[in-house]
ZADO-1210 file (C-alpha; in nm, 4 decimals, padded with zeros to 6 digits):
<atoms>
<atom x="01.7405" y="-04.9876" z="-00.2140" code="MET" pos="1"/>
<atom x="01.5527" y="-04.9752" z="00.1228" code="ALA" pos="2"/>
<atom x="01.8214" y="-05.1031" z="00.2968" code="LEU" pos="3"/>
<atom x="02.0481" y="-04.8272" z="00.1317" code="ALA" pos="4"/>
<atom x="01.8110" y="-04.5261" z="00.1929" code="SER" pos="5"/>
<atom x="01.6299" y="-04.6240" z="00.5268" code="CYS" pos="6"/>
<atom x="01.9281" y="-04.6443" z="00.7566" code="ARG" pos="7"/>
<atom x="01.6860" y="-04.5335" z="01.0909" code="ASP" pos="8"/>
<atom x="01.5073" y="-04.8707" z="01.0149" code="ALA" pos="9"/>
<atom x="01.5212" y="-05.0612" z="01.3584" code="LYS" pos="10"/>
<atom x="01.3191" y="-05.4049" z="01.2012" code="SER" pos="11"/>
<atom x="01.3097" y="-05.5588" z="00.8635" code="VAL" pos="12"/>
<atom x="00.9523" y="-05.4640" z="00.8484" code="VAL" pos="13"/>
<atom x="01.0195" y="-05.1002" z="00.9074" code="ALA" pos="14"/>
<atom x="01.2246" y="-05.0996" z="00.5735" code="LEU" pos="15"/>
<atom x="00.8648" y="-05.0790" z="00.3983" code="SER" pos="16"/>
<atom x="00.8802" y="-04.7082" z="00.5312" code="LYS" pos="17"/>
<atom x="01.1245" y="-04.6151" z="00.2589" code="SER" pos="18"/>
<atom x="01.0021" y="-04.3877" z="00.0045" code="PRO" pos="19"/>
<atom x="01.1769" y="-04.5880" z="-00.2798" code="VAL" pos="20"/>
<atom x="00.9934" y="-04.9274" z="-00.1641" code="PHE" pos="21"/>
<atom x="00.7135" y="-04.9455" z="-00.3798" code="HIS" pos="22"/>
<atom x="00.5819" y="-05.2608" z="-00.2640" code="HIS" pos="23"/>
<atom x="00.3502" y="-05.3743" z="00.0268" code="GLN" pos="24"/>
<atom x="00.5396" y="-05.4843" z="00.3562" code="TYR" pos="25"/>
<atom x="00.4138" y="-05.8204" z="00.3210" code="SER" pos="26"/>
<atom x="00.6506" y="-05.8674" z="00.0044" code="SER" pos="27"/>
<atom x="00.9546" y="-05.8432" z="00.2597" code="ILE" pos="28"/>
<atom x="00.8438" y="-06.1812" z="00.4156" code="THR" pos="29"/>
<atom x="00.7691" y="-06.3186" z="00.0678" code="LYS" pos="30"/>
<atom x="01.0825" y="-06.2280" z="-00.0689" code="ALA" pos="31"/>
<atom x="01.2987" y="-06.3974" z="00.2249" code="ILE" pos="32"/>
<atom x="01.0389" y="-06.6987" z="00.2396" code="ALA" pos="33"/>
<atom x="01.1361" y="-06.7701" z="-00.1298" code="ASN" pos="34"/>
<atom x="01.4933" y="-06.6979" z="-00.1245" code="LEU" pos="35"/>
<atom x="01.5308" y="-07.0943" z="-00.1410" code="ALA" pos="36"/>
<atom x="01.2790" y="-07.3809" z="-00.1149" code="ASN" pos="37"/>
<atom x="01.5444" y="-07.6708" z="-00.0930" code="ASP" pos="38"/>
<atom x="01.8975" y="-07.7515" z="-00.0201" code="GLU" pos="39"/>
<atom x="01.9928" y="-07.7029" z="-00.3907" code="GLY" pos="40"/>
<atom x="01.8307" y="-07.3678" z="-00.4166" code="GLU" pos="41"/>
<atom x="01.9730" y="-07.2707" z="-00.0882" code="LEU" pos="42"/>
<atom x="02.3443" y="-07.3709" z="-00.2309" code="LYS" pos="43"/>
<atom x="02.3079" y="-07.1749" z="-00.5508" code="ARG" pos="44"/>
<atom x="02.1785" y="-06.8978" z="-00.3343" code="VAL" pos="45"/>
<atom x="02.4579" y="-06.8749" z="-00.0836" code="ARG" pos="46"/>
<atom x="02.7101" y="-06.8951" z="-00.3651" code="LYS" pos="47"/>
<atom x="02.5693" y="-06.5992" z="-00.5115" code="LEU" pos="48"/>
<atom x="02.5686" y="-06.4015" z="-00.2176" code="PHE" pos="49"/>
<atom x="02.9492" y="-06.4898" z="-00.1676" code="LYS" pos="50"/>
<atom x="03.0339" y="-06.3744" z="-00.5112" code="GLU" pos="51"/>
<atom x="02.8796" y="-06.0477" z="-00.4079" code="GLN" pos="52"/>
<atom x="03.0729" y="-06.0199" z="-00.0985" code="TRP" pos="53"/>
<atom x="03.3832" y="-06.0804" z="-00.2445" code="LEU" pos="54"/>
<atom x="03.3581" y="-05.8265" z="-00.5049" code="LYS" pos="55"/>
<atom x="03.3827" y="-05.5756" z="-00.1666" code="TYR" pos="56"/>
<atom x="03.6268" y="-05.8378" z="00.0053" code="PHE" pos="57"/>
<atom x="03.8708" y="-05.9606" z="-00.2326" code="PRO" pos="58"/>
<atom x="04.0583" y="-06.2512" z="-00.1363" code="VAL" pos="59"/>
<atom x="04.4252" y="-06.1558" z="-00.0674" code="LYS" pos="60"/>
<atom x="04.7590" y="-06.3139" z="00.0667" code="GLU" pos="61"/>
<atom x="04.5777" y="-06.2931" z="00.4248" code="ARG" pos="62"/>
<atom x="04.1799" y="-06.3435" z="00.4635" code="SER" pos="63"/>
<atom x="04.0393" y="-06.2545" z="00.8221" code="TYR" pos="64"/>
<atom x="03.7591" y="-06.4200" z="00.9806" code="PHE" pos="65"/>
<atom x="03.5745" y="-06.4399" z="01.2917" code="GLN" pos="66"/>
<atom x="03.3958" y="-06.7176" z="01.4378" code="THR" pos="67"/>
<atom x="03.0817" y="-06.7047" z="01.6865" code="ASP" pos="68"/>
<atom x="02.7359" y="-06.8499" z="01.7707" code="VAL" pos="69"/>
<atom x="02.4490" y="-06.6206" z="01.8217" code="VAL" pos="70"/>
<atom x="02.1229" y="-06.7562" z="02.0007" code="ASN" pos="71"/>
<atom x="01.7919" y="-06.6625" z="01.7931" code="ILE" pos="72"/>
<atom x="01.4768" y="-06.6672" z="02.0325" code="PHE" pos="73"/>
<atom x="01.1642" y="-06.7837" z="01.9263" code="ARG" pos="74"/>
<atom x="00.9676" y="-06.8198" z="02.2355" code="GLU" pos="75"/>
<atom x="00.6335" y="-06.7406" z="02.0322" code="HIS" pos="76"/>
<atom x="00.7039" y="-06.9680" z="01.7445" code="SER" pos="77"/>
<atom x="00.5546" y="-07.3082" z="01.8564" code="PRO" pos="78"/>
<atom x="00.5831" y="-07.4524" z="01.4787" code="CYS" pos="79"/>
<atom x="00.9608" y="-07.4084" z="01.4783" code="LEU" pos="80"/>
<atom x="01.1022" y="-07.7740" z="01.5018" code="LYS" pos="81"/>
<atom x="01.3816" y="-07.8588" z="01.7426" code="GLU" pos="82"/>
<atom x="01.3736" y="-07.5207" z="01.9624" code="ARG" pos="83"/>
<atom x="01.6120" y="-07.5658" z="02.2517" code="GLN" pos="84"/>
<atom x="01.6781" y="-07.4125" z="02.5903" code="TYR" pos="85"/>
<atom x="01.9698" y="-07.1575" z="02.5205" code="ARG" pos="86"/>
<atom x="02.1254" y="-06.8904" z="02.7532" code="HIS" pos="87"/>
<atom x="01.9947" y="-06.5323" z="02.7603" code="LYS" pos="88"/>
<atom x="02.2079" y="-06.3097" z="02.9165" code="ALA" pos="89"/>
<atom x="01.9807" y="-05.9871" z="02.9763" code="ASN" pos="90"/>
<atom x="01.7060" y="-06.2026" z="03.1121" code="ASN" pos="91"/>
<atom x="01.7003" y="-05.9308" z="03.4112" code="VAL" pos="92"/>
<atom x="01.3749" y="-06.0326" z="03.5773" code="ILE" pos="93"/>
<atom x="01.4138" y="-06.1167" z="03.9543" code="ALA" pos="94"/>
<atom x="01.3677" y="-06.5196" z="03.9798" code="GLY" pos="95"/>
<atom x="01.3943" y="-06.5820" z="03.6254" code="ASN" pos="96"/>
<atom x="01.6327" y="-06.8205" z="03.4691" code="GLN" pos="97"/>
<atom x="01.8642" y="-06.6679" z="03.2046" code="PRO" pos="98"/>
<atom x="01.7433" y="-06.8867" z="02.9704" code="ILE" pos="99"/>
<atom x="01.5581" y="-06.8537" z="02.6462" code="GLY" pos="100"/>
<atom x="01.3749" y="-07.0607" z="02.3497" code="ILE" pos="101"/>
<atom x="01.4926" y="-07.0578" z="02.0209" code="GLY" pos="102"/>
<atom x="01.8091" y="-07.2094" z="01.8452" code="TYR" pos="103"/>
<atom x="02.1976" y="-07.1427" z="01.7927" code="PRO" pos="104"/>
<atom x="02.3038" y="-06.9981" z="01.4761" code="LEU" pos="105"/>
<atom x="02.7059" y="-07.0630" z="01.3959" code="SER" pos="106"/>
<atom x="02.8728" y="-06.8129" z="01.2047" code="LEU" pos="107"/>
<atom x="03.2105" y="-06.7492" z="01.0260" code="VAL" pos="108"/>
<atom x="03.2206" y="-06.3759" z="00.9142" code="ASN" pos="109"/>
<atom x="03.4548" y="-06.2383" z="00.6797" code="ILE" pos="110"/>
<atom x="03.6319" y="-05.9050" z="00.8021" code="ALA" pos="111"/>
<atom x="03.7831" y="-05.6057" z="00.7255" code="ASN" pos="112"/>
<atom x="03.9731" y="-05.4181" z="00.9780" code="PHE" pos="113"/>
<atom x="04.0055" y="-05.0861" z="00.8174" code="PRO" pos="114"/>
<atom x="03.6268" y="-05.0237" z="00.7803" code="SER" pos="115"/>
<atom x="03.5367" y="-05.2395" z="01.0469" code="GLY" pos="116"/>
<atom x="03.3055" y="-05.4489" z="00.8853" code="TRP" pos="117"/>
<atom x="03.1934" y="-05.8207" z="00.9515" code="SER" pos="118"/>
<atom x="02.9619" y="-05.9844" z="00.7416" code="LEU" pos="119"/>
<atom x="02.8470" y="-06.3525" z="00.7962" code="PRO" pos="120"/>
<atom x="03.0147" y="-06.5678" z="00.4896" code="PHE" pos="121"/>
<atom x="02.8967" y="-06.8990" z="00.6228" code="GLU" pos="122"/>
<atom x="02.6269" y="-06.9494" z="00.8642" code="LEU" pos="123"/>
<atom x="02.4227" y="-07.2830" z="00.9764" code="LYS" pos="124"/>
<atom x="02.1950" y="-07.3929" z="01.2182" code="ARG" pos="125"/>
<atom x="02.3154" y="-07.6208" z="01.5180" code="VAL" pos="126"/>
<atom x="02.0686" y="-07.8767" z="01.5462" code="ARG" pos="127"/>
<atom x="01.9964" y="-08.0196" z="01.8847" code="SER" pos="128"/>
<atom x="02.2045" y="-08.3091" z="01.8419" code="ASN" pos="129"/>
<atom x="02.4933" y="-08.1342" z="01.7010" code="GLU" pos="130"/>
<atom x="02.7792" y="-07.9301" z="01.8951" code="ASP" pos="131"/>
<atom x="02.8517" y="-07.5918" z="01.8128" code="GLU" pos="132"/>
<atom x="03.2121" y="-07.5931" z="01.8391" code="THR" pos="133"/>
<atom x="03.2257" y="-07.8931" z="01.5960" code="GLU" pos="134"/>
<atom x="03.0086" y="-07.7480" z="01.3530" code="VAL" pos="135"/>
<atom x="03.2220" y="-07.3924" z="01.3495" code="ALA" pos="136"/>
<atom x="03.5143" y="-07.6234" z="01.2962" code="ALA" pos="137"/>
<atom x="03.3595" y="-07.7682" z="01.0010" code="GLU" pos="138"/>
<atom x="03.2519" y="-07.4566" z="00.8676" code="GLN" pos="139"/>
<atom x="03.6216" y="-07.2926" z="00.8689" code="ILE" pos="140"/>
<atom x="03.7668" y="-07.6084" z="00.7393" code="LYS" pos="141"/>
<atom x="03.5290" y="-07.5769" z="00.4153" code="ALA" pos="142"/>
<atom x="03.6054" y="-07.2386" z="00.3973" code="ILE" pos="143"/>
<atom x="03.9721" y="-07.3016" z="00.4058" code="CYS" pos="144"/>
<atom x="03.9485" y="-07.5710" z="00.1452" code="GLU" pos="145"/>
<atom x="03.7261" y="-07.3873" z="-00.0931" code="SER" pos="146"/>
<atom x="03.8654" y="-07.2935" z="-00.4360" code="GLU" pos="147"/>
<atom x="03.8751" y="-06.8795" z="-00.3033" code="GLU" pos="148"/>
<atom x="04.0503" y="-06.9276" z="-00.0200" code="PHE" pos="149"/>
<atom x="04.2868" y="-07.2305" z="-00.0739" code="ARG" pos="150"/>
<atom x="04.6065" y="-07.0397" z="-00.1619" code="GLU" pos="151"/>
<atom x="04.5186" y="-06.7752" z="00.1340" code="SER" pos="152"/>
<atom x="04.6639" y="-06.7973" z="00.4847" code="LEU" pos="153"/>
<atom x="04.3396" y="-06.7570" z="00.6707" code="ASN" pos="154"/>
<atom x="04.3168" y="-06.6079" z="01.0119" code="ILE" pos="155"/>
<atom x="04.0557" y="-06.6791" z="01.2257" code="ASN" pos="156"/>
<atom x="03.9579" y="-06.5110" z="01.5694" code="ALA" pos="157"/>
<atom x="03.7272" y="-06.6802" z="01.8344" code="ALA" pos="158"/>
<atom x="03.6242" y="-06.6309" z="02.2000" code="ASP" pos="159"/>
<atom x="03.6842" y="-06.8521" z="02.4817" code="SER" pos="160"/>
<atom x="03.3773" y="-07.0802" z="02.4041" code="SER" pos="161"/>
<atom x="03.6008" y="-07.2433" z="02.1292" code="TYR" pos="162"/>
<atom x="03.9256" y="-07.2351" z="02.3471" code="GLY" pos="163"/>
<atom x="03.8561" y="-07.6074" z="02.4267" code="VAL" pos="164"/>
<atom x="04.0233" y="-07.9451" z="02.2954" code="ALA" pos="165"/>
<atom x="03.7479" y="-08.0368" z="02.0689" code="LYS" pos="166"/>
<atom x="03.7543" y="-07.7437" z="01.8692" code="TYR" pos="167"/>
<atom x="04.1226" y="-07.6668" z="01.8895" code="ILE" pos="168"/>
<atom x="04.2340" y="-08.0395" z="01.8381" code="GLY" pos="169"/>
<atom x="04.0136" y="-08.0342" z="01.4988" code="LYS" pos="170"/>
<atom x="04.1530" y="-07.7160" z="01.3299" code="VAL" pos="171"/>
<atom x="04.5178" y="-07.7232" z="01.4557" code="THR" pos="172"/>
<atom x="04.5981" y="-07.9679" z="01.1445" code="GLY" pos="173"/>
<atom x="04.4477" y="-07.7060" z="00.8710" code="ILE" pos="174"/>
<atom x="04.7515" y="-07.5856" z="00.6517" code="ARG" pos="175"/>
<atom x="04.6407" y="-07.2814" z="00.5602" code="ASN" pos="176"/>
<atom x="04.4556" y="-07.1862" z="00.8901" code="LEU" pos="177"/>
<atom x="04.5736" y="-06.9824" z="01.1957" code="VAL" pos="178"/>
<atom x="04.3577" y="-06.9423" z="01.4689" code="ASN" pos="179"/>
<atom x="04.3370" y="-06.6752" z="01.7535" code="VAL" pos="180"/>
<atom x="04.1189" y="-06.8015" z="02.0145" code="ILE" pos="181"/>
<atom x="04.0685" y="-06.6373" z="02.3716" code="ARG" pos="182"/>
<atom x="04.1277" y="-06.9046" z="02.6317" code="LEU" pos="183"/>
<atom x="03.9304" y="-06.8640" z="02.9677" code="ARG" pos="184"/>
<atom x="04.1240" y="-06.6846" z="03.2381" code="HIS" pos="185"/>
<atom x="04.2625" y="-06.9372" z="03.5178" code="GLY" pos="186"/>
<atom x="04.2974" y="-07.2413" z="03.2697" code="ASN" pos="187"/>
<atom x="04.6011" y="-07.4630" z="03.2962" code="LYS" pos="188"/>
<atom x="04.8671" y="-07.4700" z="03.0569" code="VAL" pos="189"/>
<atom x="05.1635" y="-07.7018" z="03.0368" code="PHE" pos="190"/>
<atom x="05.4948" y="-07.6430" z="02.8710" code="GLU" pos="191"/>
<atom x="05.5879" y="-07.9071" z="02.5804" code="SER" pos="192"/>
<atom x="05.8533" y="-08.1001" z="02.7137" code="ASP" pos="193"/>
<atom x="05.9030" y="-08.4412" z="02.4821" code="TYR" pos="194"/>
<atom x="06.1340" y="-08.7219" z="02.6463" code="GLN" pos="195"/>
<atom x="06.1617" y="-09.0657" z="02.6220" code="GLU" pos="196"/>
<atom x="06.1072" y="-09.2784" z="02.9426" code="THR" pos="197"/>
<atom x="06.1220" y="-09.6538" z="02.8012" code="GLY" pos="198"/>
<atom x="05.7387" y="-09.6647" z="02.8029" code="GLY" pos="199"/>
<atom x="05.5017" y="-09.4097" z="02.7059" code="ALA" pos="200"/>
<atom x="05.7141" y="-09.0837" z="02.6168" code="PRO" pos="201"/>
<atom x="05.6630" y="-08.7613" z="02.8753" code="GLN" pos="202"/>
<atom x="05.4946" y="-08.4960" z="02.6632" code="LEU" pos="203"/>
<atom x="05.4170" y="-08.2413" z="02.9179" code="TYR" pos="204"/>
<atom x="05.6577" y="-08.0111" z="03.1490" code="GLY" pos="205"/>
<atom x="05.5767" y="-07.7529" z="03.3783" code="ALA" pos="206"/>
<atom x="05.2358" y="-07.6761" z="03.4443" code="GLN" pos="207"/>
<atom x="05.1090" y="-07.2848" z="03.4658" code="TYR" pos="208"/>
<atom x="04.7913" y="-07.1111" z="03.5212" code="HIS" pos="209"/>
<atom x="04.6553" y="-06.8267" z="03.3146" code="LEU" pos="210"/>
<atom x="04.6587" y="-06.5747" z="03.6105" code="ILE" pos="211"/>
<atom x="04.8278" y="-06.2482" z="03.6699" code="GLU" pos="212"/>
<atom x="04.9946" y="-06.3180" z="03.9750" code="GLU" pos="213"/>
<atom x="05.0917" y="-06.6537" z="04.1279" code="SER" pos="214"/>
<atom x="04.9719" y="-06.7443" z="04.4709" code="GLY" pos="215"/>
<atom x="04.7206" y="-06.9774" z="04.7004" code="TRP" pos="216"/>
<atom x="04.3612" y="-07.0321" z="04.6047" code="ARG" pos="217"/>
<atom x="04.0814" y="-07.1437" z="04.8211" code="GLN" pos="218"/>
<atom x="03.8062" y="-07.4132" z="04.6686" code="TYR" pos="219"/>
<atom x="03.5401" y="-07.5607" z="04.8035" code="GLN" pos="220"/>
<atom x="03.4039" y="-07.9207" z="04.6998" code="LYS" pos="221"/>
<atom x="03.1014" y="-08.0343" z="04.8646" code="LYS" pos="222"/>
<atom x="03.1724" y="-07.9721" z="05.2497" code="GLU" pos="223"/>
<atom x="03.5465" y="-07.9372" z="05.2274" code="LYS" pos="224"/>
<atom x="03.7750" y="-07.6900" z="05.1370" code="ILE" pos="225"/>
<atom x="04.1096" y="-07.7254" z="04.9566" code="TYR" pos="226"/>
<atom x="04.3761" y="-07.4854" z="04.9480" code="ARG" pos="227"/>
<atom x="04.5898" y="-07.4940" z="04.6180" code="LYS" pos="228"/>
<atom x="04.9273" y="-07.2784" z="04.5022" code="TYR" pos="229"/>
<atom x="04.8771" y="-07.1843" z="04.1108" code="LEU" pos="230"/>
<atom x="05.1875" y="-07.0518" z="03.9351" code="THR" pos="231"/>
<atom x="05.1093" y="-06.7657" z="03.6852" code="SER" pos="232"/>
<atom x="05.1999" y="-06.8116" z="03.3322" code="ILE" pos="233"/>
<atom x="05.4376" y="-06.4678" z="03.3979" code="TYR" pos="234"/>
<atom x="05.6346" y="-06.6730" z="03.5741" code="GLU" pos="235"/>
<atom x="05.7556" y="-06.8412" z="03.2825" code="LYS" pos="236"/>
<atom x="06.0005" y="-06.6144" z="03.0529" code="GLU" pos="237"/>
<atom x="05.8419" y="-06.4929" z="02.7556" code="ALA" pos="238"/>
<atom x="05.9719" y="-06.5866" z="02.4187" code="ASP" pos="239"/>
<atom x="05.9197" y="-06.2268" z="02.2713" code="GLU" pos="240"/>
<atom x="05.7661" y="-05.9195" z="02.4158" code="VAL" pos="241"/>
<atom x="05.6607" y="-05.5881" z="02.2458" code="ALA" pos="242"/>
<atom x="05.4278" y="-05.2901" z="02.3427" code="GLU" pos="243"/>
<atom x="05.2003" y="-05.0898" z="02.1210" code="ILE" pos="244"/>
<atom x="04.9653" y="-04.7988" z="02.1689" code="GLU" pos="245"/>
<atom x="04.6183" y="-04.7050" z="02.0882" code="LYS" pos="246"/>
<atom x="04.3669" y="-04.4651" z="02.1219" code="ARG" pos="247"/>
<atom x="04.0009" y="-04.5293" z="02.2180" code="THR" pos="248"/>
<atom x="03.7221" y="-04.3414" z="02.0376" code="LYS" pos="249"/>
<atom x="03.6987" y="-04.0904" z="02.3235" code="LYS" pos="250"/>
<atom x="04.0770" y="-03.9996" z="02.2827" code="GLY" pos="251"/>
<atom x="04.1993" y="-04.2170" z="02.6095" code="LYS" pos="252"/>
<atom x="04.5494" y="-04.3200" z="02.5480" code="ARG" pos="253"/>
<atom x="04.6123" y="-04.6780" z="02.5831" code="LEU" pos="254"/>
<atom x="04.9427" y="-04.8977" z="02.6292" code="LYS" pos="255"/>
<atom x="04.9260" y="-05.2586" z="02.5420" code="ILE" pos="256"/>
<atom x="05.1701" y="-05.4881" z="02.6557" code="GLU" pos="257"/>
<atom x="05.1905" y="-05.8245" z="02.4817" code="LEU" pos="258"/>
<atom x="05.3808" y="-06.1184" z="02.5717" code="ARG" pos="259"/>
<atom x="05.4342" y="-06.4329" z="02.3492" code="ARG" pos="260"/>
<atom x="05.5032" y="-06.8026" z="02.4843" code="TRP" pos="261"/>
<atom x="05.6040" y="-07.0619" z="02.2263" code="ARG" pos="262"/>
<atom x="05.5345" y="-07.4612" z="02.2411" code="ALA" pos="263"/>
<atom x="05.2734" y="-07.4741" z="02.5015" code="MET" pos="264"/>
<atom x="05.0133" y="-07.7691" z="02.5218" code="LYS" pos="265"/>
<atom x="04.6547" y="-07.8463" z="02.6859" code="MET" pos="266"/>
<atom x="04.5761" y="-08.1802" z="02.8427" code="ARG" pos="267"/>
<atom x="04.3384" y="-08.4165" z="02.6426" code="THR" pos="268"/>
<atom x="03.9745" y="-08.3341" z="02.7317" code="LYS" pos="269"/>
<atom x="03.6677" y="-08.5716" z="02.6873" code="GLN" pos="270"/>
<atom x="03.8219" y="-08.8172" z="02.4189" code="GLY" pos="271"/>
<atom x="03.9769" y="-08.5379" z="02.2448" code="ASN" pos="272"/>
<atom x="04.3309" y="-08.5908" z="02.2039" code="SER" pos="273"/>
<atom x="04.5514" y="-08.3060" z="02.2503" code="MET" pos="274"/>
<atom x="04.9026" y="-08.5004" z="02.2644" code="LYS" pos="275"/>
<atom x="05.0168" y="-08.3687" z="01.9303" code="ALA" pos="276"/>
<atom x="04.8796" y="-08.0359" z="01.9374" code="VAL" pos="277"/>
<atom x="05.1183" y="-07.7230" z="02.0360" code="GLU" pos="278"/>
<atom x="05.0690" y="-07.4013" z="02.0287" code="PHE" pos="279"/>
<atom x="05.1533" y="-07.0415" z="02.1524" code="GLU" pos="280"/>
<atom x="05.0257" y="-06.8256" z="02.4276" code="ILE" pos="281"/>
<atom x="04.9756" y="-06.4318" z="02.3927" code="VAL" pos="282"/>
<atom x="04.8841" y="-06.2414" z="02.6926" code="GLY" pos="283"/>
<atom x="04.7474" y="-05.8755" z="02.6320" code="ILE" pos="284"/>
<atom x="04.7695" y="-05.6378" z="02.9309" code="ARG" pos="285"/>
<atom x="04.6049" y="-05.2641" z="02.8601" code="VAL" pos="286"/>
<atom x="04.7470" y="-04.9848" z="03.0551" code="LEU" pos="287"/>
<atom x="04.6037" y="-04.6559" z="03.0608" code="ASN" pos="288"/>
<atom x="04.8977" y="-04.4865" z="02.8851" code="LYS" pos="289"/>
<atom x="04.8765" y="-04.1579" z="03.1352" code="GLU" pos="290"/>
<atom x="04.8042" y="-04.3270" z="03.5007" code="THR" pos="291"/>
<atom x="04.9912" y="-04.6697" z="03.4250" code="GLY" pos="292"/>
<atom x="04.6506" y="-04.8043" z="03.5846" code="GLU" pos="293"/>
<atom x="04.5026" y="-05.1303" z="03.4399" code="ARG" pos="294"/>
<atom x="04.1983" y="-05.0743" z="03.2147" code="VAL" pos="295"/>
<atom x="04.0716" y="-05.4095" z="03.2789" code="PHE" pos="296"/>
<atom x="04.0647" y="-05.6037" z="03.5956" code="LYS" pos="297"/>
<atom x="04.2110" y="-05.9160" z="03.4287" code="GLN" pos="298"/>
<atom x="04.4660" y="-05.9997" z="03.1633" code="ASP" pos="299"/>
<atom x="04.3799" y="-06.1559" z="02.7962" code="VAL" pos="300"/>
<atom x="04.5224" y="-06.4986" z="02.7114" code="PHE" pos="301"/>
<atom x="04.4902" y="-06.5866" z="02.3487" code="ALA" pos="302"/>
<atom x="04.6119" y="-06.9360" z="02.1935" code="ALA" pos="303"/>
<atom x="04.7846" y="-06.8691" z="01.8602" code="VAL" pos="304"/>
<atom x="04.6719" y="-07.2545" z="01.6722" code="VAL" pos="305"/>
<atom x="04.8132" y="-07.3470" z="01.3397" code="GLY" pos="306"/>
<atom x="05.1020" y="-07.4551" z="01.1534" code="GLU" pos="307"/>
<atom x="05.1637" y="-07.1087" z="01.0173" code="GLU" pos="308"/>
<atom x="05.1508" y="-06.9486" z="01.3432" code="ARG" pos="309"/>
<atom x="05.4817" y="-06.8097" z="01.3313" code="GLU" pos="310"/>
<atom x="05.3883" y="-06.5995" z="01.0292" code="GLN" pos="311"/>
<atom x="05.1861" y="-06.3526" z="01.2716" code="LEU" pos="312"/>
<atom x="05.3774" y="-06.1038" z="01.4702" code="SER" pos="313"/>
<atom x="05.2397" y="-06.0227" z="01.8275" code="LEU" pos="314"/>
<atom x="05.1068" y="-05.6841" z="01.7081" code="GLU" pos="315"/>
<atom x="04.9022" y="-05.8769" z="01.4357" code="GLU" pos="316"/>
<atom x="04.7527" y="-06.1541" z="01.6669" code="VAL" pos="317"/>
<atom x="04.6431" y="-05.8589" z="01.9046" code="ALA" pos="318"/>
<atom x="04.4690" y="-05.6844" z="01.6117" code="GLU" pos="319"/>
<atom x="04.3014" y="-06.0034" z="01.5085" code="ALA" pos="320"/>
<atom x="04.1713" y="-06.0319" z="01.8085" code="PHE" pos="321"/>
<atom x="04.0669" y="-05.6719" z="01.8959" code="TYR" pos="322"/>
<atom x="03.8750" y="-05.6718" z="01.5670" code="HIS" pos="323"/>
<atom x="03.6458" y="-05.9947" z="01.6681" code="ARG" pos="324"/>
<atom x="03.4707" y="-05.7641" z="01.8387" code="PHE" pos="325"/>
<atom x="03.3355" y="-05.5938" z="01.5158" code="ASP" pos="326"/>
<atom x="03.1012" y="-05.8955" z="01.4765" code="LEU" pos="327"/>
<atom x="02.8772" y="-05.8203" z="01.7679" code="GLU" pos="328"/>
<atom x="02.7170" y="-05.5265" z="01.5538" code="VAL" pos="329"/>
<atom x="02.5771" y="-05.8011" z="01.3177" code="GLY" pos="330"/>
<atom x="02.4880" y="-06.0275" z="01.6201" code="ASN" pos="331"/>
<atom x="02.2495" y="-05.7524" z="01.7614" code="ARG" pos="332"/>
<atom x="02.0793" y="-05.7225" z="01.4353" code="PHE" pos="333"/>
<atom x="02.0327" y="-06.1138" z="01.4016" code="MET" pos="334"/>
<atom x="01.9005" y="-06.1294" z="01.7723" code="ARG" pos="335"/>
<atom x="01.6586" y="-05.8633" z="01.7253" code="ALA" pos="336"/>
<atom x="01.5426" y="-05.9384" z="01.3813" code="GLU" pos="337"/>
<atom x="01.6416" y="-06.2660" z="01.2177" code="SER" pos="338"/>
<atom x="01.5921" y="-06.2775" z="00.8415" code="VAL" pos="339"/>
<atom x="01.6962" y="-06.6715" z="00.8667" code="PHE" pos="340"/>
<atom x="01.3978" y="-06.8157" z="01.0195" code="GLY" pos="341"/>
<atom x="01.2259" y="-06.9085" z="00.6707" code="LYS" pos="342"/>
<atom x="01.5429" y="-07.0915" z="00.5238" code="LEU" pos="343"/>
<atom x="01.5690" y="-07.4444" z="00.4979" code="PRO" pos="344"/>
<atom x="01.8883" y="-07.4966" z="00.6934" code="ASN" pos="345"/>
<atom x="01.7210" y="-07.2777" z="00.9594" code="ALA" pos="346"/>
<atom x="01.3816" y="-07.4288" z="01.0079" code="GLY" pos="347"/>
<atom x="01.0630" y="-07.2538" z="00.9944" code="CYS" pos="348"/>
<atom x="00.9256" y="-06.9900" z="01.2197" code="ALA" pos="349"/>
<atom x="00.6217" y="-06.7598" z="01.2728" code="THR" pos="350"/>
<atom x="00.6170" y="-06.4056" z="01.2141" code="PRO" pos="351"/>
<atom x="00.7777" y="-06.2412" z="01.5221" code="GLY" pos="352"/>
</atoms>
């Protein structure tokens, strides 16, 4: 009742100011701390939460998810076990390193595009001996194999942290999952070109870079300077082209140019084999409809990964990627006031 009536609250404790909150503020901490006392109770509570969410996000032929990791900072919680050094982008004090002490929380949110809602559906604290991309791959796999989503086509959007071999290689074989994953600008990709050679077959064809224009680039390695010619992905003829229009909240008209390249590959990295993995690349360029000028300096390139990737139109790929940013609202709340610190899966933390 307090959550619904006290919309101006900036913290969990501030909910106690609501006129319908008839308890002392300490009861908030007690309620959170006593949600679950062991793994068995935690599993039961999570199931109850999911049942409530699915009342408002009913499973349809297509279900949309968004994956991310949030750094929860707990510099003043010395009793919290396995705290880690994590990147802290807003640490702007001159001379300080952009790091803080806390832990990463891996989230898979369930999304509703018309409303813009994005709710944490599956979450797990990433331990110091775990890799966050591998944890995320296991989470989305468990969702796709669950009774609720087994027959649904599940579309998951993720940022460039997941556009790596160790994540893509693990999710590409999930039958009812299509991932839309941003790739880092400048990444190397290859045409899929299988040919028998008498020995090991050739798998990789022409090499391209995810850049807007081909040209020479200069690199410095130690004291030597190297020059290399990089071929843009735009040199390759797109298999499909589309154009859509959007308006910003302030009414600015945008023209979004979309291009799709099928049968692309990525090299094996750190022992994660990509030889059998093919995916599509979608290039997204946003222009001002009135002037034709770029809205963003760089184009966005997204990998569309999964056996059912052809079921997604270019427009749906762009929409899934655009709405990935809906989860940032919840992420900001969690960074400020994490309610997960007391759960068994997240360790224990002192107040604040």
